[in-house]
N, C-alpha and C positions, 0 to 999 in steps of 0.2 A: 814321548818316551814309551818304548815297547815294554812288554812284561819282563823280558830278560834284563833289560837295562834297569828297570825298577828294582830288581833283586840283585843287581850287580853281577849277573851271570853271563857267560858267553852265549851268543846266539847259536846254540847247537842242540841237537836232539838229546844227546847223552848229557845228563846232568847229575850232580851230586844231590841226592834227596835230602841228606842231613843238612847240607849248606842251604838249600832252598828253605827248609823248615826253620833253620836258625835265622836267616834273613827275614823270613815272614814274621817270626816272633818279634824281632827287633823293630821292624817297620810298624807292626801293630802297636807295640809299646810306645813308639815315638809319636804316631799319628792317631792314637786312640782318642775318640771324641771327648772323653772325660777330661783329658788334658787341656781341653779348650773350653771348659765350662764357663770360665769367667772372661773369655775372649769376646770379640765383637761377633755380631750375628754372621757377618761375612766369613770370618775365620772359623766359626763353628761349622758353618755349612761346608766350607772347603775341607775341614777335617773329616766330616762325614763322607764327603765324596772321595777323599783320598783313602779312607779306610775301606770303602766299598771297592775302589780300584785295586787295592792291595789284596783283598779277599778274592776278587774275581781273577786276578793274575795268578794267585796261588793255586786256586782250583784248576785253572787252565794248565798251568805248568806241571802240576803234580801227576796228572793223568797222561800217559803216553799218547793216547789217541787225540785228546784235545790239544796237547802240546804240539803234535805234528800238524794238526789242522790249523793251529794258530801260526806256526812257522810258514805253512803254505799260504795262508791269507796275507801275511806280511809281505810275501813275495808274489802277490797278485793272483793266487789260485785259491779262491774261497769255496771250500766244499762243506762248510758247516751248515747243517740243515738242508743240504741238497737232497733231491730225490732221483738223482741220476742212476741209471742201471749200469752195473759193472759189465764190461764187454769182454770177458775172458771165459769162453765156453768151457775150457778144461777145468778151470778153478770152480766154476759154478757146478759142473758135473760132480767134481770131487765133493763139494759141499752137500749136494743132494744125496750122494752115496753115504756120506758120513751121518747125515740125519736119518737115513733109512737104517743104517747099522745101529744107531742110538735107539731108535724106536723098537728094535728087536731085542735089546738087552734084557728087558724085564722077563721075557719068555725064555731066555737062555737057561742052560743047566745050572750055571753059577753066576747069577746076575751081578753080585758084588764084585767078583773077580773080573768079569767082563767090563763092568763100568770102570773099575780101576785102570785096566789096560787102555780103555778108550780115553779116559781122562789124561793118561800119560801121553797118548798120541796127540790129543788136542793141545796139550801144553807144549809139546814139541813143535807143533805147527805154529802156535802163537809166538814162541821164542824165535823161530826161524823167520817168521814174517817181520818181527821187530828188527832183527839184524838186517834184513833186506831193506826195510824202510829207513833205518838209520843211514845205511850206505847211500841210498838214493838222495837223502837230505844232505849228506856231506858232499855229494857230487852235484848238488843243486839241480837235480833232475826233477823239477817240481811236478810236471804232469804225470810222470810215471810214479812218483812218490804219492800223488793223490790216489792213484789206483791201488797202491800198496796200503794206504789208509783204508780204502773201501774194503779191501780183502781182510784187513785186520778186524774191521767191524763185524764181518761175517764170522770170523773165528771167535771173537768175543761173545757173540750171540750163541754160538755153538757151545762154548764153555759155560754160559749161563744155563743152557738147556741141560747140560751134564749136571750142574748143581741142583737143578729142579728135580731131575730124575733121582739123584742121590738122596735128596730130602724125602722123596716119596718112597724110595726103597727102604730107607731107615725108619720111617714112621710106622 
């Protein structure tokens, strides 16, 4: 049983987060190890394993990147934990330029405003990449979707750098 089946959800990238959370709570309630306190050793062990599986599946599905990676792995393209280099020179150049721009923000005339604008741009990139990834997954274009996930990871790291800079500017 895959993670989507476990939660009674369709195997698709787009999912209803509130339904996922509701199903998670229901499964947790049903399979909580405390419910099996008086059961046999075997049943208690199975309840603990099922609870762990439910928690793992929930963590995987609630995050867009891990959800996409999981979908890819189910379809024979396992990129979780890989160290493969992205082979898109234009995208990599864009990322380098964005990081250089981010490094220059603290020295700008209005760092807070510059950071706000940069964050808006990074957020737009993220949303755009998510839309592209979703379409690739719908089209079952697994290899290209894998590259889209790799790009999304770069953008997430960029957004994390924005958060760190924001924290340092506000301190």
